[in-house]
C-alpha positions as a Markdown table, in Angstrom:
| # | Residue | x | y | z |
|---|---|---|---|---|
| 1 | Unk | 0.0 | 0.0 | 0.0 |
| 2 | Unk | 2.8 | 2.3 | 0.9 |
| 3 | Unk | 4.4 | 1.6 | -2.5 |
| 4 | Unk | 1.2 | 2.5 | -4.3 |
| 5 | Unk | 0.9 | 5.7 | -2.3 |
| 6 | Unk | 4.5 | 6.6 | -3.2 |
| 7 | Unk | 3.8 | 5.8 | -6.8 |
| 8 | Unk | 0.7 | 8.0 | -6.8 |
| 9 | Unk | 2.6 | 10.8 | -5.3 |
| 10 | Unk | 5.5 | 10.7 | -7.8 |
| 11 | Unk | 3.7 | 12.7 | -10.5 |
| 12 | Unk | 2.8 | 15.4 | -7.9 |
| 13 | Unk | 6.4 | 15.4 | -6.6 |
| 14 | Unk | 7.7 | 15.7 | -10.1 |
| 15 | Unk | 5.2 | 18.5 | -10.8 |
| 16 | Unk | 6.4 | 20.3 | -7.6 |
| 17 | Unk | 10.1 | 19.8 | -8.6 |
| 18 | Unk | 9.4 | 21.0 | -12.1 |
| 19 | Unk | 7.4 | 24.0 | -10.8 |
| 20 | Unk | 10.3 | 24.9 | -8.5 |
| 21 | Unk | 12.6 | 24.6 | -11.4 |
| 22 | Unk | 10.5 | 27.0 | -13.4 |
| 23 | Unk | 10.4 | 29.4 | -10.6 |
| 24 | Unk | 14.2 | 29.3 | -10.3 |
| 25 | Unk | 14.7 | 29.6 | -14.1 |
| 26 | Unk | 12.6 | 32.8 | -14.5 |
| 27 | Unk | 15.1 | 35.1 | -12.7 |
| 28 | Unk | 17.9 | 33.5 | -14.7 |
| 29 | Unk | 16.2 | 34.5 | -18.0 |
| 30 | Unk | 15.7 | 38.0 | -16.7 |
| 31 | Unk | 19.3 | 38.2 | -15.6 |
| 32 | Unk | 20.5 | 37.0 | -19.0 |
| 33 | Unk | 18.5 | 39.6 | -20.8 |
| 34 | Unk | 19.9 | 42.3 | -18.5 |
| 35 | Unk | 23.4 | 41.1 | -19.2 |
| 36 | Unk | 22.7 | 41.2 | -22.9 |
| 37 | Unk | 21.4 | 44.8 | -22.6 |
| 38 | Unk | 24.5 | 45.8 | -20.7 |
| 39 | Unk | 26.8 | 44.1 | -23.1 |
| 40 | Unk | 25.2 | 45.6 | -26.2 |
| 41 | Unk | 24.1 | 49.1 | -25.0 |
| 42 | Unk | 25.5 | 51.8 | -27.4 |
| 43 | Unk | 27.5 | 54.6 | -25.7 |
| 44 | Unk | 26.8 | 58.1 | -27.0 |
| 45 | Unk | 29.3 | 60.7 | -26.3 |
| 46 | Unk | 28.4 | 64.3 | -27.2 |
| 47 | Unk | 28.0 | 67.7 | -25.6 |
| 48 | Unk | 24.7 | 68.4 | -23.7 |
| 49 | Unk | 24.8 | 71.9 | -25.2 |
| 50 | Unk | 26.3 | 72.2 | -28.7 |
| 51 | Unk | 27.9 | 75.5 | -29.7 |
| 52 | Unk | 27.6 | 75.0 | -33.4 |
| 53 | Unk | 24.3 | 73.5 | -34.6 |
| 54 | Unk | 25.8 | 72.8 | -38.0 |
| 55 | Unk | 28.7 | 70.7 | -36.5 |
| 56 | Unk | 27.5 | 68.8 | -33.4 |
| 57 | Unk | 30.3 | 66.3 | -32.5 |
| 58 | Unk | 29.4 | 62.8 | -31.5 |
| 59 | Unk | 31.0 | 59.5 | -30.9 |
| 60 | Unk | 29.0 | 56.3 | -30.8 |
| 61 | Unk | 30.4 | 52.9 | -29.7 |
| 62 | Unk | 29.7 | 49.4 | -28.3 |
| 63 | Unk | 32.3 | 47.6 | -26.3 |
| 64 | Unk | 31.6 | 44.1 | -27.8 |
| 65 | Unk | 33.7 | 41.3 | -29.3 |
| 66 | Unk | 34.2 | 41.6 | -33.1 |
| 67 | Unk | 34.5 | 37.9 | -34.0 |
| 68 | Unk | 33.7 | 36.3 | -37.3 |
| 69 | Unk | 30.5 | 34.7 | -35.9 |
| 70 | Unk | 29.6 | 37.4 | -33.3 |
| 71 | Unk | 30.1 | 41.1 | -33.9 |
| 72 | Unk | 28.3 | 44.4 | -34.1 |
| 73 | Unk | 26.9 | 44.8 | -37.6 |
| 74 | Unk | 26.0 | 48.5 | -37.4 |
| 75 | Unk | 25.6 | 51.6 | -35.4 |
| 76 | Unk | 22.8 | 54.0 | -36.5 |
| 77 | Unk | 22.1 | 57.5 | -35.2 |
| 78 | Unk | 18.9 | 59.5 | -35.5 |
| 79 | Unk | 17.2 | 62.5 | -34.0 |
| 80 | Unk | 13.5 | 61.9 | -34.5 |
| 81 | Unk | 12.1 | 65.4 | -34.2 |
| 82 | Unk | 14.8 | 67.0 | -36.3 |
| 83 | Unk | 14.0 | 68.4 | -39.8 |
| 84 | Unk | 16.5 | 65.8 | -41.1 |
| 85 | Unk | 16.1 | 63.1 | -38.5 |
| 86 | Unk | 18.4 | 60.4 | -40.0 |
| 87 | Unk | 22.1 | 61.2 | -39.1 |
| 88 | Unk | 23.9 | 58.2 | -40.5 |
| 89 | Unk | 24.6 | 54.5 | -40.2 |
| 90 | Unk | 28.1 | 52.9 | -39.9 |
| 91 | Unk | 28.4 | 49.2 | -41.1 |
| 92 | Unk | 31.1 | 47.1 | -39.5 |
| 93 | Unk | 32.9 | 43.8 | -40.0 |
| 94 | Unk | 35.3 | 42.0 | -37.7 |
| 95 | Unk | 38.0 | 43.7 | -39.7 |
| 96 | Unk | 37.3 | 46.9 | -37.8 |
| 97 | Unk | 38.3 | 45.3 | -34.5 |
| 98 | Unk | 36.0 | 47.5 | -32.6 |
| 99 | Unk | 32.6 | 49.1 | -33.1 |
| 100 | Unk | 32.8 | 52.8 | -32.9 |
| 101 | Unk | 32.6 | 55.9 | -35.1 |
| 102 | Unk | 33.0 | 59.6 | -34.6 |
| 103 | Unk | 31.7 | 62.4 | -36.9 |
| 104 | Unk | 29.8 | 65.8 | -36.8 |
| 105 | Unk | 26.2 | 66.3 | -37.7 |
| 106 | Unk | 23.7 | 69.1 | -38.3 |
| 107 | Unk | 20.8 | 69.5 | -36.0 |
| 108 | Unk | 17.8 | 71.9 | -36.5 |
| 109 | Unk | 16.5 | 72.0 | -33.0 |
| 110 | Unk | 18.2 | 69.4 | -30.8 |
| 111 | Unk | 16.3 | 66.8 | -28.7 |
| 112 | Unk | 16.7 | 63.1 | -28.0 |
| 113 | Unk | 19.5 | 61.6 | -30.0 |
| 114 | Unk | 19.0 | 57.8 | -30.6 |
| 115 | Unk | 21.8 | 55.3 | -31.2 |
| 116 | Unk | 20.9 | 51.8 | -32.3 |
| 117 | Unk | 23.4 | 48.9 | -32.4 |
| 118 | Unk | 22.7 | 45.7 | -34.2 |
| 119 | Unk | 24.4 | 42.5 | -33.1 |
| 120 | Unk | 24.9 | 39.6 | -35.5 |
| 121 | Unk | 23.5 | 37.2 | -32.9 |
| 122 | Unk | 21.2 | 39.2 | -30.6 |
| 123 | Unk | 19.5 | 41.8 | -32.6 |
| 124 | Unk | 19.1 | 45.5 | -31.9 |
| 125 | Unk | 19.8 | 47.6 | -28.8 |
| 126 | Unk | 19.2 | 51.3 | -28.3 |
| 127 | Unk | 20.5 | 54.1 | -26.1 |
| 128 | Unk | 19.5 | 57.8 | -26.1 |
| 129 | Unk | 21.1 | 61.1 | -25.1 |
| 130 | Unk | 19.7 | 64.7 | -24.9 |
| 131 | Unk | 21.3 | 67.5 | -26.8 |
| 132 | Unk | 20.5 | 71.2 | -27.0 |
| 133 | Unk | 21.4 | 73.3 | -30.0 |
| 134 | Unk | 20.7 | 76.8 | -31.4 |
| 135 | Unk | 17.8 | 76.7 | -33.9 |
| 136 | Unk | 18.7 | 76.6 | -37.6 |
| 137 | Unk | 21.4 | 74.0 | -37.9 |
| 138 | Unk | 19.6 | 72.2 | -40.7 |
| 139 | Unk | 19.0 | 75.3 | -42.8 |
| 140 | Unk | 21.4 | 75.6 | -45.7 |
| 141 | Unk | 20.6 | 78.2 | -48.4 |
| 142 | Unk | 24.0 | 79.4 | -49.4 |
| 143 | Unk | 25.1 | 78.6 | -53.0 |
| 144 | Unk | 27.1 | 75.5 | -53.5 |
| 145 | Unk | 30.8 | 76.1 | -54.5 |
| 146 | Unk | 31.5 | 73.1 | -56.7 |
| 147 | Unk | 35.1 | 74.3 | -57.4 |
| 148 | Unk | 36.1 | 73.4 | -53.8 |
| 149 | Unk | 35.0 | 69.8 | -53.5 |
| 150 | Unk | 37.2 | 66.7 | -53.3 |
| 151 | Unk | 40.7 | 66.5 | -51.8 |
| 152 | Unk | 40.1 | 63.3 | -49.9 |
| 153 | Unk | 42.5 | 62.6 | -47.0 |
| 154 | Unk | 43.4 | 59.5 | -45.0 |
| 155 | Unk | 45.6 | 59.2 | -42.0 |
| 156 | Unk | 46.8 | 56.1 | -40.0 |
| 157 | Unk | 49.3 | 56.0 | -37.2 |
| 158 | Unk | 52.9 | 55.7 | -38.3 |
| 159 | Unk | 53.8 | 52.6 | -36.3 |
| 160 | Unk | 51.7 | 49.5 | -36.8 |
| 161 | Unk | 51.8 | 45.9 | -35.6 |
| 162 | Unk | 49.7 | 42.8 | -36.3 |
| 163 | Unk | 46.5 | 42.6 | -34.2 |
| 164 | Unk | 46.6 | 46.3 | -33.3 |
| 165 | Unk | 43.3 | 48.2 | -33.6 |
| 166 | Unk | 44.1 | 51.7 | -34.7 |
| 167 | Unk | 42.1 | 54.9 | -35.2 |
| 168 | Unk | 41.7 | 56.0 | -38.8 |
| 169 | Unk | 41.0 | 59.6 | -39.7 |
| 170 | Unk | 39.4 | 60.6 | -43.0 |
| 171 | Unk | 38.3 | 63.9 | -44.4 |
| 172 | Unk | 36.9 | 65.3 | -47.7 |
| 173 | Unk | 36.2 | 68.9 | -48.8 |
| 174 | Unk | 32.5 | 69.0 | -49.6 |
| 175 | Unk | 29.6 | 71.2 | -48.8 |
| 176 | Unk | 26.5 | 69.8 | -47.0 |
| 177 | Unk | 23.2 | 71.2 | -48.2 |
| 178 | Unk | 19.9 | 70.0 | -46.8 |
| 179 | Unk | 18.0 | 72.3 | -49.2 |
| 180 | Unk | 15.9 | 73.5 | -46.3 |
| 181 | Unk | 15.3 | 77.1 | -45.2 |
| 182 | Unk | 14.0 | 78.3 | -41.9 |
| 183 | Unk | 11.0 | 80.6 | -42.5 |
| 184 | Unk | 8.5 | 81.7 | -39.9 |
| 185 | Unk | 9.8 | 79.1 | -37.4 |
| 186 | Unk | 9.3 | 76.3 | -40.0 |
| 187 | Unk | 11.6 | 74.5 | -42.3 |
| 188 | Unk | 10.6 | 74.6 | -46.0 |
| 189 | Unk | 12.4 | 73.1 | -49.0 |
| 190 | Unk | 14.0 | 75.6 | -51.3 |
| 191 | Unk | 16.5 | 73.6 | -53.1 |
| 192 | Unk | 18.0 | 70.1 | -53.7 |
| 193 | Unk | 20.2 | 68.2 | -51.2 |
| 194 | Unk | 23.9 | 68.0 | -51.9 |
| 195 | Unk | 26.1 | 66.0 | -49.5 |
| 196 | Unk | 28.6 | 63.2 | -49.1 |
| 197 | Unk | 26.4 | 60.1 | -49.3 |
| 198 | Unk | 28.7 | 57.3 | -48.3 |
| 199 | Unk | 32.2 | 56.4 | -47.4 |
| 200 | Unk | 33.6 | 52.9 | -48.3 |
| 201 | Unk | 36.7 | 51.4 | -46.6 |
| 202 | Unk | 38.8 | 48.7 | -48.1 |
| 203 | Unk | 42.0 | 46.8 | -47.3 |
| 204 | Unk | 43.2 | 46.0 | -50.8 |
| 205 | Unk | 40.0 | 44.5 | -52.4 |
| 206 | Unk | 38.4 | 43.4 | -49.1 |
| 207 | Unk | 35.6 | 45.7 | -47.9 |
| 208 | Unk | 36.1 | 46.5 | -44.2 |
| 209 | Unk | 33.3 | 49.0 | -43.5 |
| 210 | Unk | 30.9 | 51.5 | -44.9 |
| 211 | Unk | 29.4 | 54.8 | -43.6 |
| 212 | Unk | 26.0 | 55.7 | -45.0 |
| 213 | Unk | 25.2 | 59.4 | -44.6 |
| 214 | Unk | 22.3 | 61.8 | -45.2 |
| 215 | Unk | 22.2 | 65.6 | -45.8 |
| 216 | Unk | 22.5 | 66.1 | -42.0 |
| 217 | Unk | 26.2 | 65.3 | -42.2 |
| 218 | Unk | 28.3 | 68.4 | -41.6 |
| 219 | Unk | 30.2 | 70.1 | -44.3 |
| 220 | Unk | 33.8 | 69.0 | -44.9 |
| 221 | Unk | 33.2 | 65.9 | -42.8 |
| 222 | Unk | 36.0 | 64.6 | -40.6 |
| 223 | Unk | 35.2 | 60.9 | -39.8 |
| 224 | Unk | 37.1 | 58.6 | -37.4 |
| 225 | Unk | 36.7 | 54.9 | -37.2 |
| 226 | Unk | 38.7 | 51.8 | -36.1 |
| 227 | Unk | 40.7 | 49.3 | -38.2 |
| 228 | Unk | 42.3 | 46.1 | -37.1 |
| 229 | Unk | 45.8 | 45.6 | -38.6 |
| 230 | Unk | 45.9 | 42.0 | -39.8 |
| 231 | Unk | 48.4 | 42.1 | -42.7 |
| 232 | Unk | 50.3 | 44.4 | -45.0 |
| 233 | Unk | 48.3 | 45.9 | -47.8 |
| 234 | Unk | 46.7 | 49.2 | -48.9 |
| 235 | Unk | 43.9 | 50.9 | -47.0 |
| 236 | Unk | 41.6 | 52.8 | -49.4 |
| 237 | Unk | 38.8 | 55.2 | -48.5 |
| 238 | Unk | 36.2 | 56.0 | -51.2 |
| 239 | Unk | 33.8 | 59.0 | -50.8 |
| 240 | Unk | 30.7 | 59.2 | -53.0 |
| 241 | Unk | 28.4 | 62.2 | -53.0 |
| 242 | Unk | 24.7 | 62.5 | -53.6 |
| 243 | Unk | 25.3 | 63.1 | -57.4 |
| 244 | Unk | 27.5 | 60.0 | -57.8 |
| 245 | Unk | 30.9 | 61.7 | -57.9 |
| 246 | Unk | 33.7 | 59.7 | -56.3 |
| 247 | Unk | 37.0 | 60.6 | -54.6 |
| 248 | Unk | 39.5 | 58.1 | -53.3 |
| 249 | Unk | 42.5 | 58.3 | -50.8 |
| 250 | Unk | 44.8 | 55.4 | -50.0 |
| 251 | Unk | 47.7 | 54.6 | -47.7 |
| 252 | Unk | 50.0 | 51.5 | -47.6 |
| 253 | Unk | 50.2 | 49.4 | -44.5 |
| 254 | Unk | 53.3 | 47.5 | -43.7 |
| 255 | Unk | 53.6 | 45.1 | -40.7 |
């Protein structure tokens, strides 16, 4: 009889044990998601109060492994209530070694800047930061001087070693026109956009990264990003503007 009672109780005991296990697992799942959020949260570095609304400096990054099967695919920046809300998207590969980028942007009114990181395994993660600017940073009505565009520049550190992650600096002379004018407190379109649309980065023929930009990029953009030194070769940076014109700068790498 005792054996029958024990047998009858077994399913209940198993249910209690399973229930306890579920109760114990729930906090673990919550903790894991919290750990993922912390590991993938983008970091936005920029002034709270920007002096020049046409050149607001920012740096966005995620401290995350950049391995072949697990890395940060992209960092995207936007300012939803701005006249030109999309500020740019940097696409990474493990060849960057780190996930970060620095550039300057236009802002018409300031507000909540949003940075979104996309992980190759875990999806998208977002962080925000408030910025205040003087009104009018997205208004660009001056005539475009096409005689002073081009002159791409690329700079890497002089001393390099295999496995080192270095900061690359690039710059190109180019106006940035949103085509918007500020009239009566509102932005209205008065002309076409004219800006650097993308920057492509190569090591020889291998594409390392890409920076996609909109007309909210500042004029004469100075862009900084990481590169992992894996071998000797030639680093090339190609700039393309909104009309399809291209400029290229290169620098040999010897390790």
